[in-house]
C-alpha positions in Angstrom: -73.6 70.8 53.1 -73.4 72.7 49.8 -76.5 73.6 47.9 -77.0 74.2 44.2 -77.4 77.9 45.0 -73.9 78.0 46.5 -72.4 76.5 43.4 -73.6 78.6 40.6 -72.3 81.8 42.0 -68.8 81.4 40.6 -67.7 81.5 37.0 -64.1 80.5 36.6 -62.4 80.2 40.0 -58.7 80.6 40.0 -56.2 79.8 42.7 -53.4 82.3 42.3 -50.0 81.7 43.9 -48.5 84.8 42.2 -49.6 87.5 39.8 -50.5 85.8 36.6 -50.7 82.8 35.2 -50.2 79.8 33.0 -52.6 76.9 33.7 -51.0 73.7 34.9 -54.0 71.8 36.2 -57.8 72.2 36.0 -60.3 70.7 38.4 -64.0 71.6 38.7 -64.9 72.6 42.2 -67.7 74.0 44.3 -66.6 76.6 46.8 -68.1 77.2 50.1 -68.3 81.0 50.8 -65.8 81.0 53.6 -63.2 80.3 51.0 -62.5 76.5 51.3 -62.4 74.5 48.1 -64.5 71.4 48.0 -64.1 69.0 45.0 -67.5 68.4 43.3 -68.8 65.2 41.8 -68.7 65.4 38.1 -71.9 63.4 37.7 -74.0 65.7 39.9 -75.3 68.6 37.8 -76.1 70.6 40.9 -72.5 70.4 41.9 -70.8 71.0 38.6 -70.7 73.4 35.7 -73.8 75.1 34.3 -74.6 76.1 30.7 -73.4 79.6 30.0 -76.1 82.2 29.2 -76.5 85.8 28.6 -79.6 88.0 29.1 -81.4 89.7 26.2 -83.4 92.9 26.5 -86.5 90.8 27.4 -84.8 89.4 30.5 -84.6 85.9 29.0 -81.4 83.9 28.8 -79.7 83.1 25.5 -77.2 80.4 25.1 -73.6 81.4 24.8 -70.6 79.4 23.7 -69.4 77.3 26.7 -66.2 75.3 26.3 -64.3 78.1 24.5 -61.3 79.5 26.3 -60.9 83.2 26.8 -58.0 85.4 28.0 -57.5 88.3 30.3 -54.5 90.3 31.4 -54.3 90.4 35.2 -51.1 92.3 35.9 -53.3 94.9 37.6 -53.6 92.5 40.6 -50.1 93.5 41.6 -51.5 96.8 42.8 -54.5 95.4 44.7 -54.4 94.6 48.5 -54.9 90.9 48.4 -53.1 87.8 49.7 -52.4 84.7 47.8 -53.6 82.2 46.9 -57.0 83.4 46.0 -60.2 82.2 44.3 -60.9 84.3 41.2 -64.0 84.7 39.0 -64.9 87.1 36.2 -67.7 88.0 33.9 -68.3 90.7 31.3 -71.4 92.9 31.4 -72.8 95.1 28.6 -75.2 97.8 29.7 -77.8 98.5 27.0 -79.7 101.9 27.1 -83.3 100.8 26.8 -86.3 103.0 26.0 -89.0 102.5 28.6 -86.7 100.9 31.2 -86.8 102.3 34.7 -84.5 102.1 37.6 -86.4 99.8 40.0 -85.6 98.9 43.6 -84.6 95.4 42.5 -84.4 94.1 38.9 -84.7 90.3 38.6 -82.6 88.7 35.9 -83.2 85.2 34.6 -79.6 84.0 34.9 -76.9 83.4 37.4 -74.2 86.1 37.7 -71.3 83.6 37.5 -72.6 80.5 35.8 -69.4 78.4 35.7 -67.0 77.0 38.3 -63.5 75.6 37.9 -60.2 75.5 39.7 -57.0 76.5 37.9 -53.5 76.1 39.3 -51.3 78.7 37.8 -47.8 80.2 37.9 -45.8 83.2 36.9 -47.2 85.0 33.9 -49.5 88.0 33.6 -52.1 86.5 31.2 -54.8 84.2 32.2 -56.6 81.7 30.0 -59.9 80.6 31.5 -61.5 77.4 30.3 -65.3 77.3 29.6 -65.3 81.1 29.8 -68.6 82.5 28.5 -68.1 84.2 25.1 -71.5 85.9 25.3 -71.5 88.6 28.0 -74.4 89.4 30.3 -76.6 92.1 28.9 -78.4 94.4 31.3 -81.0 96.9 30.1 -80.7 100.3 31.8 -82.7 103.6 31.4 -81.5 105.5 28.3 -80.2 108.3 30.4 -77.5 110.5 28.7 -74.1 110.1 30.2 -72.7 113.4 28.9 -72.1 116.3 31.5 -75.1 118.4 32.3 -75.3 122.2 32.3 -75.3 123.0 36.0 -74.2 126.7 35.6 -77.1 127.8 37.9 -75.6 126.0 40.8 -73.1 127.6 43.2 -71.5 125.3 45.9 -69.4 126.4 48.9 -66.9 124.7 51.2 -64.8 125.9 54.1 -61.7 123.8 54.5 -57.9 123.6 54.6 -55.9 123.2 51.4 -54.7 119.8 52.6 -58.3 118.5 53.1 -59.3 120.1 49.8 -56.6 118.1 48.1 -57.9 114.9 49.7 -61.4 115.7 48.4 -60.4 116.6 44.9 -60.9 113.1 43.3 -64.4 113.0 44.8 -65.3 116.5 43.8 -64.0 115.9 40.3 -66.5 113.1 39.9 -69.6 115.3 40.2 -68.4 118.8 39.5 -66.0 118.7 36.5 -67.2 120.0 33.2 -70.7 120.9 34.5 -70.4 124.6 34.6 -71.3 124.7 38.3 -69.1 126.9 40.4 -67.4 125.9 43.7 -66.3 128.5 46.1 -63.7 127.4 48.7 -62.9 129.5 51.7 -59.4 128.2 52.6 -59.0 128.2 56.4 -55.9 128.1 58.5 -54.9 124.5 59.4 -54.8 123.5 63.1 -51.0 123.5 62.9 -49.4 125.8 60.5 -50.0 129.1 58.7 -52.9 130.4 56.7 -52.3 129.9 53.0 -51.0 132.9 51.0 -52.7 134.4 48.0 -50.0 132.9 45.8 -50.8 129.4 47.2 -54.5 130.0 46.6 -54.0 131.1 43.1 -51.8 128.1 42.3 -54.2 125.6 43.7 -57.1 127.3 41.9 -55.3 127.0 38.6 -54.6 123.3 39.2 -58.3 122.6 39.9 -59.5 124.5 36.9 -57.1 122.4 34.7 -59.1 119.4 35.8 -62.4 120.9 34.6 -63.7 122.3 37.8 -64.7 126.0 38.1 -63.2 126.6 41.5 -62.6 129.9 43.2 -60.4 130.0 46.4 -60.8 132.8 48.9 -59.5 133.7 52.3 -62.0 134.0 55.2 -64.0 137.3 55.5 -62.4 137.9 58.9 -59.0 136.9 60.3 -59.2 134.7 63.3 -62.9 133.8 63.0 -64.2 130.4 64.2 -64.7 127.7 61.6 -68.5 127.8 62.3 -68.5 131.5 61.4 -66.6 130.8 58.2 -69.0 128.1 57.3 -72.0 130.4 57.7 -70.2 133.1 55.7 -70.3 130.8 52.7 -73.9 132.0 52.1 -72.7 135.6 51.8 -69.6 134.8 49.8 -71.5 132.8 47.2 -74.2 135.4 46.9 -71.7 138.2 46.6 -69.8 136.4 43.8 -73.0 135.0 42.1 -73.3 134.9 38.4 -76.4 136.3 36.6 -77.9 132.8 36.1 -77.2 131.5 39.6 -80.4 130.0 41.1 -79.2 127.8 43.9 -76.5 128.2 46.6 -75.3 125.1 48.4 -73.4 125.0 51.6 -71.6 121.6 52.1 -68.8 119.9 53.9 -65.5 118.9 52.3 -66.6 115.2 52.5 -70.0 115.7 50.9 -70.5 113.7 47.6 -73.2 114.1 45.0 -73.5 110.9 43.0 -75.4 112.4 40.1 -75.6 116.1 39.1 -78.3 115.2 36.7 -80.5 113.7 39.4 -79.8 116.6 41.7 -80.9 119.1 39.1 -84.0 117.1 38.5 -84.9 117.2 42.2 -84.5 121.0 42.2 -86.9 121.4 39.2 -89.7 120.9 41.6 -88.9 124.2 43.3 -89.1 127.9 42.2 -85.8 129.5 43.0 -87.5 132.9 43.0 -89.4 131.8 46.1 -87.7 131.3 49.5 -86.7 127.7 49.8 -84.4 126.1 52.4 -83.9 122.5 51.2 -81.9 119.8 53.0 -82.2 116.7 55.1 -82.3 116.1 58.8 -79.9 113.6 60.4 -80.7 109.9 59.9 -80.4 109.5 63.7 -83.4 110.7 65.8 -81.2 111.7 68.7 -79.6 114.4 66.5 -83.0 115.7 65.4 -84.2 115.7 69.0 -81.1 117.8 70.0 -80.8 120.2 67.0 -84.3 120.4 65.7 -85.7 120.5 62.2 -82.7 121.9 60.3 -80.8 121.0 57.2 -77.6 119.2 58.3 -74.6 120.5 56.5 -73.0 117.3 55.4 -76.1 116.4 53.3 -75.9 119.8 51.6 -77.9 123.0 52.5 -79.7 124.3 49.4 -80.7 128.0 49.5 -82.9 129.3 46.7 -81.9 132.6 45.1 -84.7 134.4 47.0 -83.7 133.0 50.3 -80.0 133.6 49.7 -80.9 137.3 49.0 -82.8 137.5 52.2 -79.9 136.0 54.3 -77.5 138.5 52.6 -79.8 141.3 53.8 -79.8 140.3 57.4 -76.4 138.7 57.5 -74.8 141.2 59.9 -77.8 141.0 62.2 -77.6 137.2 62.3 -73.9 137.4 63.1 -74.5 139.7 66.2 -77.4 137.5 67.4 -75.6 134.2 67.0 -74.8 132.0 69.9 -71.0 131.5 70.0 -71.3 127.7 70.4 -73.6 127.3 67.4 -72.4 125.0 64.6 -72.2 126.2 61.0 -75.5 124.5 59.9 -77.1 125.6 63.1 -76.2 129.2 62.3 -78.0 128.9 59.0 -81.1 127.5 60.8 -81.0 130.3 63.4 -80.8 133.0 60.7 -83.6 131.4 58.6 -86.0 130.8 61.5 -85.1 134.1 63.1 -85.7 136.4 60.1 -87.9 134.6 57.6 -91.1 132.6 57.6 -89.3 129.8 55.6 -89.4 126.3 57.0 -87.2 123.4 56.1 -88.1 121.4 53.0 -86.9 117.9 53.8 -85.5 115.8 50.9 -84.7 112.4 52.4 -82.5 111.3 49.5 -80.0 113.8 50.8 -77.9 112.0 53.4 -76.0 113.4 56.3 -74.9 109.8 57.0 -74.8 110.2 60.8 -75.4 106.4 61.2 -72.5 104.4 62.6 -71.2 100.9 62.3 -71.8 98.8 59.2 -73.5 101.0 56.6 -74.2 98.2 54.2 -78.0 98.5 54.9 -78.0 102.0 53.6 -75.8 101.4 50.5 -77.6 98.1 49.7 -81.1 99.5 50.0 -81.6 100.0 46.3 -82.4 103.7 46.9 -80.5 106.3 44.8 -79.0 108.9 47.1 -78.9 112.6 46.1 -75.9 113.1 48.4 -73.7 111.1 50.7 -71.4 112.3 53.6 -68.7 111.2 55.9 -66.8 109.2 53.3 -63.5 110.3 54.9 -64.4 108.5 58.1 -64.8 105.0 56.6 -64.1 102.6 53.9 -66.3 104.2 51.3 -64.3 105.4 48.2 -67.3 107.0 46.5 -65.4 108.1 43.4 -64.5 104.4 42.7 -67.9 103.1 43.9 -69.7 105.4 41.4 -67.4 104.8 38.4 -69.7 102.5 36.5 -72.2 105.4 36.2 -69.9 106.7 33.5 -71.5 103.9 31.4 -75.0 103.5 32.7 -76.0 106.9 34.1 -77.9 106.6 37.4 -77.0 102.9 38.0 -74.9 103.7 41.0 -76.1 101.4 43.8 -78.7 99.9 41.5 -79.6 96.3 42.4 -79.9 93.2 40.2 -81.0 89.8 41.5 -79.5 86.8 39.7 -81.2 83.5 40.1 -82.5 82.8 43.6 -79.4 83.6 45.7 -77.3 86.5 44.4 -77.8 90.3 44.5 -75.4 92.8 42.9 -75.5 96.3 44.3 -73.6 98.2 41.7 -70.4 99.7 43.1 -70.9 98.4 46.6 -71.3 94.6 46.9 -72.2 91.3 45.6 -74.3 89.5 48.3 -75.1 85.7 48.2 -77.9 84.3 50.3 -77.0 80.6 50.7 -79.8 79.6 53.0 -82.7 80.4 50.7 -83.6 83.9 52.0 -84.4 85.2 48.5 -86.4 82.2 47.5 -88.3 82.5 50.8 -89.4 86.0 50.1 -86.9 88.3 51.9 -88.4 91.8 51.6 -86.0 93.9 49.5 -88.1 97.0 49.8 -86.8 97.2 53.3 -83.3 98.3 54.2 -81.3 95.8 56.3 -80.6 97.3 59.7 -76.9 96.7 59.7 -76.1 100.1 61.3 -75.8 100.7 65.1 -79.0 102.0 66.7 -79.1 105.0 69.1 -82.5 105.3 70.8 -83.9 108.5 72.4 -85.3 108.1 75.9 -89.2 108.4 76.0 -89.3 108.4 72.2 -91.4 106.0 70.1 -88.9 106.3 67.3 -86.3 103.6 67.7 -83.7 105.6 65.9 -84.1 105.8 62.2 -87.9 105.4 61.4 -88.0 108.9 60.1 -85.1 108.5 57.7 -84.3 104.9 56.7 -87.6 103.1 57.0 -89.0 100.7 56.0 -86.3 98.4 57.4 -85.8 94.7 58.5 -83.5 93.0 61.0 -79.9 92.4 60.0 -78.8 89.0 58.7 -75.9 86.9 60.1 -72.9 87.6 57.9 -71.1 84.5 56.5 -74.2 82.4 57.3 -77.4 84.0 56.0 -75.5 86.5 53.8 -72.1 86.2 52.2 -70.9 89.7 51.2 -68.3 90.6 48.6 -67.4 94.3 49.1 -66.0 96.5 46.3 -62.2 96.5 46.5 -61.2 98.3 43.4 -62.6 100.0 40.3 -60.8 101.4 37.3 -61.4 102.5 33.7 -60.1 99.8 31.3 -60.1 99.9 27.5 -63.1 102.2 27.4 -65.0 100.2 30.0 -65.0 99.7 33.8 -63.5 97.0 35.9 -64.9 96.3 39.3 -63.4 93.9 41.8 -65.3 92.6 44.8 -63.7 90.6 47.6 -64.7 88.3 50.4 -61.9 87.7 52.8 -61.6 84.4 54.6 -62.4 84.6 58.3 -60.7 81.5 59.7 -57.1 80.4 59.6 -56.5 78.7 56.2 -59.5 80.2 54.5 -58.9 81.6 51.0 -60.0 85.0 49.9 -62.3 85.2 46.9 -62.1 87.9 44.2 -65.1 88.4 41.9 -64.4 90.7 38.9 -66.9 92.4 36.6 -65.9 94.0 33.3 -68.6 96.6 32.2 -69.0 98.2 28.8 -71.7 100.2 27.2 -73.7 99.3 24.1 -74.2 102.5 22.1 -75.9 101.4 18.9 -79.1 103.3 19.6 -81.5 102.8 22.5 -83.4 99.5 22.3 -87.0 99.1 23.2 -88.2 97.0 26.1 -89.7 93.7 25.0 -92.2 92.0 27.2 -92.4 92.8 30.9 -89.7 95.0 32.5 -88.2 93.0 35.4 -89.0 94.5 38.7 
């Protein structure tokens, strides 16, 4: 049986038989979240439409203009991997930079995300007119964080990879590196099949990357025929040798490491004096990896060497090479050199993520915690450049969570989750990450797997019963704003897919002040 919570999640639901659209018939409906359309009773307010509202800076709802049609070009759907017919809903969001606002674990909003529901039968045109479309967009207050590039010229980053893999990583790297002044050194290794790149090829690729605003230097390995793990460790020497006068931090990373916010990364490093020996990183999220390799900075999360420690490694580099176990991995070689020749111990920053967890990673991404780094995006369906695109408008709002009403949570850039059985109203603890990932226990250990990294946590919910999840499908820059599309695919034969679309734009008429109590 459908509840009122199930109904208010959709704004204008559209059945599309082709790309775009002239309305032939309208029928108000209530969808169940497996995609089946169920006609509602017009006399039942809980099963019909709801008054359109938008949220002011005090978190209270203001009346909009229901009943007024609005239009939207939807030819972009032609390039999206969806099947027809679909259910379609949209809403516009304005982010308002607000003095005194903070990024909280979960911000509660006194409104539904999609307050209107209707069914439209359409045919072949590329413009959609939605009836009863809200004219007043939803307004969300966000911290008044600047969105202009930061000066990160004291940062040097290093990667060892092939030119082909570097090309795959370029859109991701451009998101966090371009126009920051940070330098990226790439040691271009020989691919498994093929020849090592020539100096001409390196120069050409370097030129292309610099045209995109990235200060990249491509170099060959220090020694021909060396192991990848040796090349990885040599990044410390290469970066220090080519350092600029203002370089303070040297970061070894993988070619699938992603930093969501350079600004937040620099803020984290402000706690540390680069003229002292610091080795900053994060252990693996999985306890079995820590039990095997020990307390070391895992490379995918980023290995941060202060200027003083980089200088010390440079001094003992040749000794470390001769002492190194041939089977040691790249990040393990850094650990062996640091522990073997300094008194420095690992400074663990848990917001750096190696992402060694397997299975469904929704619990990590939906936790409300702002990561400093993410890894392994090449191994799964996690297009981080698209996922983080809305941060162009709202700063550190990537993966920020907003709760709408008593059943819906938006995790910006990852998902819209609906809890149709009342979990939110019944006090589901959102300070705890949902354990959606696969667990790997260590024999004779009291740590069940991720206590040291992802706690506190709570048991996973049953998908499509206790939690209906719409995952990000597509994100793009549109008319100075951002469009995000979230999809729930029907699981049974005959089920209809549902596409929820958010249009984001930024209000830039000066930062407002918070009125009343900031939602938590």
